[in-house]
C-alpha positions as CSV (number, residue, x, y, z in Angstrom):
1,M,0.0,0.0,0.0
2,K,1.2,3.5,-0.7
3,F,0.3,7.2,-0.5
4,S,-3.4,7.7,-1.2
5,V,-4.2,4.3,-2.6
6,L,-7.3,4.0,-4.8
7,L,-10.2,2.0,-3.3
8,L,-12.7,-0.1,-5.1
9,V,-16.4,-0.7,-4.5
10,F,-17.6,-4.0,-5.9
11,V,-20.2,-4.2,-8.6
12,V,-20.7,-7.0,-11.0
13,A,-21.7,-6.7,-14.7
14,F,-21.7,-9.3,-17.4
15,C,-19.9,-8.9,-20.7
16,D,-18.9,-11.3,-23.5
17,A,-15.5,-12.0,-22.1
18,G,-16.7,-12.8,-18.6
19,Q,-17.6,-10.9,-15.4
20,V,-16.5,-7.3,-14.7
21,V,-15.6,-5.9,-11.3
22,K,-16.2,-2.2,-11.6
23,L,-14.4,0.6,-9.8
24,G,-16.1,3.4,-7.8
25,K,-14.8,6.6,-6.2
26,M,-14.2,7.9,-2.7
27,R,-12.4,10.7,-1.0
28,R,-8.6,10.6,-0.4
29,L,-7.6,8.8,2.7
30,S,-5.4,11.7,3.8
31,D,-8.3,14.1,3.6
32,K,-10.5,11.7,5.6
33,L,-7.8,11.4,8.3
34,R,-7.3,15.2,8.5
35,E,-11.1,15.7,9.0
36,E,-10.9,13.3,11.9
37,G,-8.0,15.1,13.5
38,F,-5.1,12.9,12.4
39,V,-1.9,13.9,10.6
40,Y,-1.4,11.6,7.6
41,T,2.2,11.4,6.6
42,G,1.5,9.3,3.5
43,S,2.0,5.6,3.3
44,L,4.4,5.4,0.4
45,N,6.9,4.7,3.1
46,N,4.8,1.6,3.9
47,K,5.9,-0.2,0.8
48,Y,9.3,0.9,-0.4
49,T,11.7,0.5,2.4
50,I,-18.8,-13.4,-10.5
51,G,-17.5,-16.1,-12.3
52,G,-16.0,-15.4,-15.7
53,T,-14.9,-17.6,-18.4
54,K,-11.8,-19.8,-17.9
55,D,-9.7,-17.4,-19.9
56,T,-10.5,-13.9,-18.9
57,A,-12.4,-11.9,-16.3
58,T,-13.0,-8.2,-15.7
59,L,-13.1,-6.8,-12.2
60,P,-15.0,-3.5,-11.8
61,M,-13.5,-1.2,-9.3
62,T,-14.5,1.9,-7.3
63,N,-12.7,5.2,-7.5
64,Y,-12.5,7.2,-4.3
65,L,-12.2,10.8,-5.7
66,N,-9.3,9.8,-8.0
67,A,-7.2,8.8,-5.0
68,Q,-8.2,5.3,-3.7
69,Y,-9.3,2.2,-5.6
70,F,-10.3,-1.2,-4.2
71,G,-12.1,-4.4,-5.4
72,R,-13.5,-7.6,-4.0
73,I,-11.9,-11.0,-3.8
74,D,-13.3,-14.2,-2.3
75,I,-11.2,-16.6,-0.1
76,G,-12.2,-20.1,0.9
77,N,-15.3,-22.3,0.6
78,P,-17.8,-21.1,1.3
79,P,-16.4,-17.8,0.1
80,Q,-15.4,-15.0,2.5
81,S,-15.3,-11.7,0.7
82,F,-12.7,-8.9,1.2
83,D,-12.1,-5.5,-0.5
84,V,-8.4,-5.2,-1.4
85,I,-6.1,-2.9,-3.2
86,F,-4.9,-4.3,-6.6
87,D,-1.3,-3.2,-6.4
88,T,1.3,-3.5,-9.2
89,G,3.9,-2.1,-6.7
90,S,3.9,-5.2,-4.4
91,S,3.5,-9.0,-4.8
92,N,1.8,-10.4,-1.7
93,L,-1.8,-11.0,-0.7
94,W,-2.6,-10.3,2.9
95,I,-5.9,-9.8,4.8
96,P,-6.8,-9.6,8.5
97,S,-7.0,-12.8,10.5
98,F,-10.0,-13.8,12.6
99,P,-10.4,-13.9,15.6
100,C,-9.3,-10.3,15.6
101,G,-7.6,-10.1,19.0
102,S,-6.0,-6.7,19.4
103,N,-5.9,-6.0,15.6
104,I,-8.4,-3.0,15.4
105,P,-8.7,-2.9,11.5
106,C,-9.9,-6.5,11.6
107,Y,-13.0,-5.4,13.7
108,I,-13.7,-2.7,11.1
109,H,-13.2,-4.7,7.9
110,G,-13.7,-8.3,9.0
111,G,-11.1,-11.1,9.1
112,Y,-10.5,-14.4,7.4
113,D,-11.8,-17.3,9.5
114,S,-10.0,-20.5,8.5
115,D,-12.3,-22.7,10.7
116,V,-15.3,-22.2,8.4
117,S,-13.4,-23.0,5.1
118,S,-13.4,-26.6,3.8
119,T,-10.4,-25.8,1.5
120,Y,-8.1,-24.2,4.1
121,E,-4.7,-25.7,4.7
122,E,-2.5,-24.7,7.6
123,D,1.0,-23.3,7.0
124,G,1.9,-21.1,10.0
125,D,5.1,-19.6,8.7
126,H,5.8,-16.1,10.1
127,F,5.0,-13.2,7.8
128,E,6.1,-9.6,8.2
129,I,6.2,-6.5,6.1
130,R,7.9,-3.4,7.5
131,Y,6.1,-0.1,7.1
132,G,7.0,3.4,7.9
133,T,4.5,3.3,10.9
134,G,5.7,-0.2,12.1
135,S,5.4,-3.8,11.0
136,M,2.4,-5.7,9.6
137,E,2.8,-9.1,11.2
138,G,1.0,-12.4,10.8
139,F,1.3,-15.9,9.5
140,E,0.9,-17.8,6.2
141,S,-2.1,-19.9,5.3
142,R,-3.3,-21.6,2.1
143,D,-6.8,-21.5,0.6
144,D,-8.6,-20.9,-2.7
145,V,-8.6,-17.2,-3.8
146,A,-11.1,-16.1,-6.4
147,I,-11.1,-12.8,-8.4
148,A,-14.2,-12.2,-10.5
149,G,-14.7,-16.0,-10.7
150,L,-11.1,-17.0,-11.6
151,V,-9.6,-19.2,-8.9
152,A,-6.1,-19.6,-7.7
153,K,-6.3,-22.9,-5.8
154,N,-4.3,-23.6,-2.7
155,Q,-2.9,-20.1,-2.8
156,T,-0.5,-19.1,0.0
157,F,-1.4,-15.7,1.5
158,A,-0.8,-13.9,4.8
159,E,-3.3,-13.5,7.7
160,A,-2.5,-10.2,9.4
161,T,-2.6,-10.2,13.2
162,V,-0.9,-6.8,13.7
163,E,-1.5,-3.8,11.4
164,P,0.4,-0.6,12.4
165,G,-0.8,2.9,12.6
166,I,-4.0,4.7,11.8
167,T,-3.8,4.1,8.1
168,F,-5.3,0.7,8.1
169,V,-8.0,1.7,10.5
170,A,-9.3,4.6,8.4
171,A,-8.9,2.8,5.0
172,Q,-11.8,1.4,3.1
173,F,-10.0,-1.8,2.2
174,A,-9.2,-4.8,4.2
175,G,-6.0,-5.9,2.6
176,I,-3.7,-5.7,-0.4
177,L,-3.3,-8.1,-3.4
178,G,0.0,-7.5,-5.2
179,L,0.4,-7.8,-8.9
180,G,4.2,-7.2,-9.1
181,Y,6.9,-9.7,-10.0
182,P,7.5,-12.8,-7.7
183,T,11.0,-11.5,-7.1
184,I,9.8,-8.9,-4.5
185,S,7.3,-11.2,-2.8
186,V,7.9,-11.5,0.9
187,N,8.9,-15.0,1.9
188,G,9.1,-16.0,-1.8
189,I,5.4,-16.6,-1.9
190,K,4.0,-17.0,-5.5
191,P,1.7,-14.1,-6.2
192,V,-2.0,-14.8,-6.9
193,F,-2.0,-13.9,-10.6
194,N,1.2,-15.9,-11.2
195,T,-0.5,-19.0,-9.6
196,M,-3.4,-18.4,-12.1
197,I,-0.9,-18.2,-14.9
198,D,0.9,-21.5,-13.9
199,D,-2.4,-23.3,-13.4
200,G,-3.7,-22.3,-16.8
201,V,-6.6,-20.3,-15.3
202,V,-6.1,-17.3,-17.6
203,D,-5.7,-17.3,-21.3
204,K,-2.8,-14.9,-21.3
205,P,-0.2,-13.9,-18.6
206,Q,-1.4,-10.4,-18.9
207,F,-3.7,-8.0,-16.9
208,S,-4.9,-4.5,-17.7
209,F,-6.2,-1.4,-15.9
210,Y,-8.8,1.2,-16.9
211,L,-9.1,3.9,-14.3
212,N,-12.0,6.3,-14.6
213,R,-10.8,9.8,-13.5
214,N,-14.3,11.3,-13.3
215,P,-15.2,11.1,-9.6
216,N,-18.9,11.5,-10.3
217,D,-19.3,8.4,-12.4
218,A,-20.6,5.3,-10.7
219,L,-18.0,3.1,-12.6
220,G,-14.6,3.9,-11.2
221,G,-12.7,1.6,-13.6
222,E,-11.9,-2.0,-14.4
223,L,-9.2,-4.6,-13.8
224,Y,-9.1,-7.1,-16.7
225,L,-7.4,-10.4,-16.1
226,G,-6.1,-12.6,-19.0
227,G,-5.5,-9.9,-21.7
228,V,-7.0,-6.6,-22.6
229,D,-10.6,-5.2,-23.0
230,E,-10.6,-4.0,-26.6
231,S,-13.7,-1.8,-25.9
232,R,-11.7,0.4,-23.5
233,Y,-8.9,1.7,-25.8
234,T,-8.4,2.8,-29.4
235,G,-5.4,2.5,-31.7
236,D,-2.3,0.5,-31.0
237,F,-0.4,0.0,-27.8
238,I,3.0,1.7,-27.3
239,W,5.2,-0.9,-25.6
240,H,7.9,-0.3,-23.0
241,D,10.3,-2.9,-21.9
242,V,10.5,-3.7,-18.2
243,T,14.0,-2.8,-17.2
244,R,14.0,-4.7,-13.9
245,Q,11.6,-7.5,-13.0
246,A,10.7,-6.6,-9.5
247,Y,8.3,-3.6,-9.6
248,W,6.9,-2.9,-13.1
249,E,9.9,-0.7,-13.8
250,L,10.8,1.1,-17.0
251,H,13.2,3.8,-18.2
252,M,12.0,7.4,-18.0
253,D,14.0,9.9,-20.2
254,S,12.9,13.1,-18.6
255,M,10.0,15.2,-17.3
256,T,9.4,18.7,-18.6
257,V,7.1,21.5,-17.6
258,H,6.2,23.7,-20.6
259,T,6.4,27.4,-20.4
260,G,3.7,27.6,-23.1
261,H,0.2,26.2,-22.4
262,N,-1.1,23.1,-24.3
263,C,2.0,22.1,-26.1
264,A,0.8,19.4,-28.5
265,L,2.0,15.8,-28.2
266,G,5.2,15.5,-30.2
267,C,6.3,19.1,-29.8
268,E,10.0,19.9,-29.4
269,L,11.1,19.4,-25.8
270,E,12.1,22.4,-23.8
271,R,14.7,22.1,-21.0
272,P,13.9,19.1,-18.9
273,T,12.6,20.1,-15.4
274,A,13.4,16.8,-13.8
275,C,14.9,13.3,-14.5
276,V,17.6,15.0,-16.5
277,G,19.7,12.4,-18.3
278,G,17.2,9.7,-17.5
279,C,16.0,7.8,-14.4
280,R,14.2,4.8,-13.1
281,A,10.4,4.8,-12.8
282,I,7.7,2.3,-11.9
283,V,4.0,2.2,-13.1
284,D,2.1,1.6,-9.9
285,S,-1.6,1.1,-9.6
286,G,-1.4,1.3,-5.8
287,T,-0.3,4.9,-5.7
288,S,-2.6,7.7,-6.6
289,L,0.0,10.4,-7.3
290,I,3.2,10.9,-9.2
291,A,6.0,10.7,-6.7
292,G,9.7,11.4,-7.1
293,P,12.8,12.8,-5.4
294,A,11.9,15.8,-3.3
295,A,14.3,18.3,-4.9
296,E,13.0,17.5,-8.4
297,I,9.4,17.4,-7.4
298,R,9.8,20.9,-5.8
299,A,11.2,22.1,-9.2
300,I,8.1,20.7,-11.0
301,N,5.6,22.2,-8.5
302,E,7.3,25.6,-8.6
303,A,7.3,25.6,-12.4
304,I,3.5,24.8,-12.5
305,G,2.7,27.4,-9.9
306,A,1.8,25.1,-7.0
307,I,2.0,26.2,-3.4
308,R,4.0,24.2,-0.9
309,F,1.8,22.7,1.8
310,V,2.8,20.0,4.3
311,L,4.2,16.4,4.2
312,G,5.4,16.6,0.6
313,E,2.0,17.9,-0.7
314,W,1.5,21.0,-2.9
315,L,-1.7,23.0,-3.3
316,V,-3.0,24.6,-6.4
317,I,-5.3,27.7,-6.7
318,C,-8.2,26.1,-8.5
319,S,-9.0,29.2,-10.6
320,R,-5.6,29.1,-12.1
321,I,-5.9,25.5,-13.6
322,P,-6.8,26.7,-17.1
323,D,-3.6,28.8,-17.3
324,M,-1.2,26.2,-15.9
325,P,1.4,24.5,-18.2
326,D,1.4,21.0,-19.6
327,V,3.9,18.5,-18.3
328,D,5.6,16.0,-20.6
329,I,6.7,12.6,-19.3
330,V,9.1,10.9,-21.8
331,L,9.3,7.1,-21.6
332,S,11.8,5.4,-24.0
333,G,11.5,8.3,-26.4
334,I,7.7,8.5,-26.3
335,I,6.1,11.7,-25.0
336,Y,3.1,11.4,-22.8
337,T,1.6,14.8,-22.1
338,L,-0.4,15.6,-18.9
339,T,-2.6,18.7,-18.9
340,P,-3.4,20.6,-15.7
341,E,-6.7,18.8,-15.7
342,D,-4.8,15.5,-15.6
343,Y,-2.3,16.3,-12.9
344,V,-4.4,18.4,-10.5
345,L,-6.7,16.6,-8.1
346,Q,-9.9,18.5,-7.6
347,I,-11.7,17.4,-4.4
348,T,-15.1,18.9,-3.5
349,Q,-16.4,18.5,0.0
350,D,-19.5,20.3,1.4
351,G,-19.6,22.6,-1.6
352,Q,-15.9,23.6,-1.3
353,T,-13.3,22.5,-3.8
354,S,-9.7,21.9,-3.0
355,C,-7.0,21.5,-5.6
356,I,-3.9,19.4,-5.0
357,S,-0.9,18.8,-7.3
358,S,-0.3,15.2,-8.2
359,F,3.4,15.7,-7.9
360,Y,4.4,14.4,-4.5
361,E,7.8,14.5,-2.8
362,F,9.1,11.1,-1.9
363,D,12.8,10.1,-1.6
364,I,13.5,6.4,-1.9
365,P,17.1,5.8,-0.7
366,P,19.5,3.4,-2.4
367,P,19.6,0.6,-3.3
368,A,15.8,0.6,-4.2
369,G,16.0,4.3,-5.2
370,P,16.1,6.9,-6.3
371,L,12.9,5.9,-8.1
372,W,9.9,7.7,-9.7
373,I,6.4,6.4,-9.2
374,L,3.9,6.9,-11.9
375,G,0.6,6.3,-10.1
376,D,-3.0,6.7,-11.0
377,S,-2.7,10.3,-12.0
378,F,-0.6,9.0,-14.9
379,M,-2.4,5.7,-15.5
380,G,-5.8,7.3,-15.4
381,K,-5.2,9.1,-18.7
382,Y,-4.4,5.9,-20.6
383,Y,-5.3,2.2,-20.8
384,T,-2.4,0.3,-19.3
385,T,-1.6,-3.4,-19.7
386,F,1.1,-5.4,-18.0
387,D,2.4,-8.5,-19.9
388,F,4.4,-11.2,-18.1
389,A,5.0,-13.1,-21.3
390,T,7.0,-10.3,-22.9
391,N,8.0,-8.4,-19.8
392,R,6.5,-5.2,-21.2
393,I,4.1,-2.5,-20.3
394,G,1.7,-1.3,-22.9
395,I,0.0,2.2,-23.0
396,A,-2.9,3.0,-25.3
397,T,-5.3,5.8,-25.8
398,L,-8.6,5.5,-23.9
399,V,-11.9,5.4,-25.7
400,K,-13.7,8.6,-24.8
């Protein structure tokens, strides 16, 4: 889980390819915590230190005001349902364990009860993920895990008995389902989607995201398992090689803020504002913003006219959005242009609208960093597919 993860609300709809789990929208977790009197430091630190056909399935998700997405999975027989983050920036599945004991988030979101599942198998190995607010601790178990009707049988996952900090208490999700490479999986556990690949459950070793950036729409987006949903994009994919099979990492050439407004795609680059000479970046569905080294993010926010706030966040005067510059993100020579409407989060509460820059300060120390994180503010403008077969990320234009 990371800063302002996107949460999903579960809705099921039928389509020719199978079932769809749709995404809905909710307010940012940081805003919710501030309203309740807590200071939210951002949980990026936490991470970086139904039935479809046999072949494909679509999972509708819920968008929480362009900042948090979650969707539903089922564990065990009879199925026990949990809302989880589908996270390309991690590789494990964990959910709260029942009985809850002293684990407060379990009382809010519910926990997995192995005693009532006929397909449960005991494992018991210790499991721990270190977060900025402490450690999530628990133990490993095995059971069937279903996503939109596709089943990973005898899947190893973690039952959490300790979840640190206020983040997990206030969140709308119960746990996290990682879609990253097996190489970063804690305890070497095979990720859920990789189990489905190996068992022949999905037609292709590929999954895709559509994230709806309109917070007023009921459908927040979709996660498509086993390929791509051709109805969601137009034209051809632009493919980018994964440079390191851990996170979904690729090469970013530069990031440039344009002095002139609405520079068209393909225009001559001005002086790069950040990532000068190239840098490492990951495409991360579990992070809502675009995060990078603090000094470079400060340069970007100053160039777009944002105002420094707290905890790495920058505010924007909403009335100035039409006059703000475009930002070009260059990946392997391909220019992806974000307009102010793309990179400014507009959050309306009680008739008042707040505007926040998507560019967020976050230093990841070596050896994992320095690293840029292209989260949902980037992904939401495109249809994005992740292909294990070719170790590539594909980016296509969304159908309007």
